N, C-alpha and C positions, 0 to 999 in steps of 0.2 A: 483403438487407433483408427484413424481415418482410412477409408479405402482410396485407391488411386482415383477412382471416378469422382468421389466426393471432394478430394483435395484439388483435382484439376478444375472442378466446377468453381470451387472457392477462389482459386488463383485467378481464373479467367474473369470472374465477376468482381474481383478486388475486395471480396468479403473479408479476407483476413486482415486487411488494413484497419477495419473497424472492429474486429473481434477482440475479445479479452485475452489475457495472458495464457489462460488454459488452452484455448483453441490454437493460439500461436505455438505453444509448447508441443501440442499434438502434431501440428503441421511440421514443425521443425524436426521432430523425431522421425516422422515419415520421410521427409526429404533427406535426412541423414542416411536412411537405409535404402531408398529407392532411386536408382539412377535415372529411371525413365521420367519420373516426376521432376527430378532436378533438371533434366534436359528440357522438359516442357516449360518449366519456370524460366529457364534461360532464353528459350525461344520467345516467350511472352515479353520478357524484358527487352529483347532486341527489336521486337516488332513495334513497340510503342514509338521509339525515336524514329524508326524508319518510316512509319506511317505519318508522323508529324512532318518529316522532311518532304515526303511525297505530296502532302497537302499544303506545303508552304508554311506550316506552323501556325496558321490562323484558325481560330475557333469558328465553328459553324453556328449560325443562328438557329433558333429552335425550329423554324419552319423548314429549313434545309435539312436539318437532322431528321425530322419526322419523315420527310420525303425519302431520304436515303434508307431509313429503317423500313419503310413501307416497301420499297423496291427489293430490299434484301429478303424480307419475309415472303413477298410474292414469288421470288425465285426459289425459295426453299420449299414452297408448297407445290 
């Protein structure tokens, strides 16, 4: 069974969308038993539309996205 840390990493990176049925089954079992991970998944699902509304729903070009990623990484360091 997946640990909470591994499941939240996969949920945040959207890795489960591309995973096979076995990985999705393991994630589903974990989510059925763990209310903390269910809440985290719900928060991620709510964050996406809220972020799109805040940004005006427009996609970023690659240059702008690279600049934002760089700023975020600089602040984390």
